[in-house]
C-alpha positions as CSV (number, residue, x, y, z in Angstrom):
1,M,-27.7,28.3,73.2
2,A,-24.1,29.1,73.8
3,D,-22.3,32.4,73.5
4,I,-19.0,32.6,72.2
5,T,-16.5,35.4,72.6
6,V,-12.9,35.1,70.9
7,S,-10.6,37.7,71.3
8,L,-7.3,37.5,68.9
9,V,-4.4,37.7,71.5
10,S,-1.1,37.1,69.6
11,D,-1.0,37.4,65.4
12,G,2.0,35.4,65.4
13,D,2.7,32.3,64.0
14,P,1.3,30.4,65.9
15,M,-1.8,32.6,66.3
16,R,-3.1,32.6,70.0
17,F,-7.0,32.8,70.8
18,S,-8.6,33.8,74.1
19,A,-12.2,32.2,74.1
20,A,-14.9,32.6,76.6
21,V,-18.1,30.2,76.5
22,R,-21.4,31.3,78.0
23,E,-23.8,28.9,78.7
24,G,-26.8,30.9,81.1
25,D,-24.8,31.3,84.4
26,S,-22.0,29.0,83.6
27,R,-18.7,29.9,81.5
28,S,-15.7,28.1,80.3
29,E,-12.9,30.1,79.3
30,H,-9.8,28.5,76.5
31,D,-6.3,29.1,75.6
32,V,-6.5,28.4,71.7
33,T,-3.6,28.5,69.1
34,A,-3.2,27.9,65.6
35,A,-0.6,28.1,63.0
36,K,-1.4,30.7,60.4
37,A,-1.4,27.8,57.5
38,D,-3.9,26.3,59.3
39,V,-6.5,29.2,59.7
40,E,-5.8,30.5,56.2
41,R,-6.3,26.4,55.1
42,L,-9.6,26.3,56.8
43,S,-11.2,29.9,56.8
44,R,-13.8,30.2,54.7
45,A,-12.9,33.5,52.0
46,G,-12.6,37.0,53.6
47,E,-13.5,35.7,57.0
48,K,-11.4,37.0,60.2
49,P,-9.5,34.7,62.3
50,E,-12.1,35.5,65.4
51,E,-15.3,34.3,63.4
52,F,-13.1,31.1,62.4
53,L,-12.6,30.6,65.7
54,E,-15.8,30.8,66.7
55,R,-17.2,28.3,64.3
56,V,-14.3,26.5,65.7
57,F,-16.2,26.1,69.1
58,E,-19.9,26.0,67.2
59,F,-18.3,22.9,65.7
60,L,-17.2,21.6,69.1
61,L,-20.1,22.7,71.3
62,A,-22.5,20.9,68.7
63,R,-20.5,17.3,69.6
64,E,-19.4,18.1,73.3
65,P,-20.7,20.0,76.7
66,K,-18.1,23.3,76.9
67,E,-17.1,21.5,80.4
68,S,-15.2,18.7,78.1
69,I,-13.6,21.5,76.0
70,L,-9.8,21.6,76.9
71,S,-8.7,24.4,78.8
72,S,-5.7,24.9,76.3
73,F,-4.9,23.5,72.9
74,D,-4.3,24.0,69.4
75,V,-6.8,23.8,66.3
76,S,-4.7,21.1,64.7
77,V,-5.3,18.1,67.5
78,I,-9.1,19.0,66.9
79,S,-9.1,16.2,64.0
80,R,-7.7,13.6,66.8
81,Y,-11.1,13.6,68.3
82,F,-13.5,14.6,65.5
83,P,-12.1,12.9,62.4
84,E,-14.4,15.3,60.2
85,F,-13.5,18.2,61.5
86,E,-11.2,19.6,58.5
87,S,-13.5,18.6,55.9
88,E,-16.7,20.0,58.0
89,I,-15.2,23.5,59.2
90,S,-13.8,24.5,55.5
91,Q,-17.0,24.2,53.6
């Protein structure tokens, strides 16, 4: 199981996060942006933005190895690769 660490870097719009995924001795780092409107629309009630982004990485890791996750991306592009993303992540 992966250990996911997310930090909020900037609360602007878009929001900017730093994420690290560790599996055993291996680690990947990611710079992620997300429009505030997307975070609000797709988050669960009462969920912090960092918690939302952790779930985003759990979603991605269930579908691909951490090495396949882009080192820099915006949350809005995930649906291009995984059309089910928005419907599943907002549950």
